[in-house]
C-alpha positions as CSV (number, residue, x, y, z in Angstrom):
1,M,121.7,92.8,101.6
2,T,123.9,95.4,103.5
3,R,122.0,98.3,101.8
4,Y,119.0,97.4,104.0
5,V,120.7,96.9,107.3
6,E,121.1,100.6,108.3
7,L,117.6,101.5,107.0
8,I,116.0,98.6,108.9
9,A,117.7,99.7,112.1
10,K,116.5,103.3,111.6
11,L,113.0,102.1,111.0
12,Q,113.0,99.9,114.1
13,A,114.1,102.8,116.2
14,A,111.5,105.2,114.8
15,P,108.4,106.0,116.9
16,E,106.4,106.6,113.8
17,G,106.7,106.9,110.1
18,S,107.5,110.1,108.2
19,R,108.0,111.5,104.7
20,E,111.7,111.4,105.1
21,L,111.8,107.8,106.2
22,S,109.4,106.9,103.4
23,D,111.8,108.5,100.9
24,E,114.6,106.3,102.1
25,V,112.4,103.2,101.9
26,L,111.4,104.1,98.3
27,L,115.1,104.5,97.3
28,A,115.9,101.2,98.9
29,A,113.0,99.6,97.0
30,G,114.4,100.7,93.7
31,W,112.8,104.1,93.1
32,T,115.2,106.8,91.8
33,R,115.1,110.6,92.1
34,E,116.9,113.4,90.3
35,S,117.3,116.9,91.6
36,H,116.2,119.8,89.3
37,I,116.4,123.5,89.8
38,H,113.6,125.7,88.5
39,P,114.6,129.3,88.2
40,G,112.6,132.0,89.9
41,L,109.6,130.2,91.2
42,S,109.9,130.8,95.0
43,A,107.2,132.6,97.0
44,D,108.7,135.9,96.2
45,Y,109.4,134.9,92.5
46,G,113.1,135.7,92.8
47,E,114.9,132.6,94.0
48,N,115.6,129.3,92.4
49,V,113.6,126.3,93.6
50,E,115.0,122.8,93.9
51,Y,112.7,119.9,93.4
52,W,113.0,116.1,92.9
53,E,111.8,114.2,89.9
54,W,111.0,110.6,91.1
55,T,110.9,107.5,88.9
56,Q,109.3,104.2,89.9
57,P,111.2,100.9,89.8
58,N,109.5,99.9,86.6
59,G,110.8,103.1,84.9
60,D,107.5,105.0,84.9
61,P,107.7,108.6,86.2
62,C,105.8,109.3,89.4
63,P,102.7,111.4,88.6
64,R,103.0,115.1,89.4
65,Y,100.4,117.2,91.0
66,H,102.3,120.5,91.0
67,L,105.8,121.8,90.5
68,G,108.1,120.3,93.1
69,G,105.5,117.8,94.4
70,Q,104.6,114.4,93.3
71,N,102.1,111.8,94.4
72,L,104.7,109.8,96.1
73,P,103.6,106.8,98.2
74,C,104.5,107.1,101.9
75,P,105.1,103.5,102.9
76,T,106.0,104.3,106.5
77,T,102.7,105.9,107.2
78,S,100.3,104.3,104.7
79,L,99.5,100.6,104.9
80,D,98.5,100.5,101.3
81,A,101.9,101.9,100.3
82,A,103.7,99.5,102.6
83,L,101.9,96.6,101.0
84,T,103.5,97.5,97.6
85,L,106.9,96.6,99.2
86,V,105.9,93.0,99.8
87,P,107.4,90.9,97.0
88,E,104.8,89.8,94.5
89,G,103.2,86.5,95.5
90,A,104.9,86.4,98.9
91,Q,102.9,85.4,102.0
92,Y,102.8,87.9,104.8
93,C,101.2,88.4,108.2
94,L,100.4,91.6,110.1
95,G,98.8,91.6,113.5
96,C,98.5,93.6,116.7
97,L,99.6,92.8,120.3
98,S,96.7,94.1,122.3
99,D,98.0,93.0,125.7
100,T,99.3,96.2,127.4
101,R,101.8,94.1,129.4
102,V,103.9,93.6,126.2
103,S,103.6,97.1,124.8
104,V,106.8,99.0,124.5
105,R,107.1,102.8,125.1
106,G,103.4,102.9,126.0
107,V,102.1,102.2,122.5
108,S,100.5,99.2,120.9
109,R,103.0,97.0,119.2
110,Y,102.3,95.6,115.8
111,H,104.0,92.5,114.5
112,A,104.6,91.2,110.9
113,W,106.5,88.8,108.8
114,V,107.0,88.4,105.1
115,M,108.1,85.2,103.3
116,E,108.4,83.5,106.7
117,Q,111.3,85.7,107.8
118,E,111.7,86.6,111.5
119,T,108.8,88.4,113.1
120,V,109.3,92.2,113.5
121,Y,107.7,94.6,115.9
122,A,107.0,98.4,115.5
123,P,104.5,101.0,116.8
124,T,102.4,101.3,113.6
125,P,101.1,98.8,111.1
126,A,102.7,100.6,108.1
127,L,106.1,100.8,109.8
128,T,105.9,97.2,110.9
129,L,105.1,96.0,107.4
130,C,107.9,98.1,105.9
131,I,110.5,96.6,108.1
132,A,109.2,93.0,107.4
133,A,109.1,93.6,103.7
134,L,112.6,95.1,103.6
135,K,113.9,92.1,105.6
136,A,112.3,89.8,103.1
137,R,113.7,91.7,100.1
138,S,117.1,91.5,101.8
139,A,116.8,87.7,102.3
140,K,115.6,87.2,98.7
141,E,118.5,89.2,97.2
142,S,121.0,87.3,99.3
143,N,119.6,84.0,98.0
144,T,119.9,85.0,94.3
């Protein structure tokens, strides 16, 4: 449960999603990554290049599209990727508050809940669903 607390707070403070935040979410959701060094493949062909090899929670490697890059989902920016964080079979709700009187920081506020946990709010649909899904995962883990 505590492994989610810091990440959820960081996501709640974020104005938008990013690759870096998504990487943290993937790691919290059970993905793993391993650092590798490939010698001499930089732009000038002289330096070593570090890259990450990602593995999905089920043990399958993440498909590669070129050296150093993989087709990683980006759950803080992609609603499709955020939906993969919702525990299988769990009910969820995602909506938008369109009343400008309740917007925060001048942006539309989205709201979501997963597995009837508390409703969360964030500036983008994907970020909102990530937070709600992580809260649900945290609650589910603390009940087992």
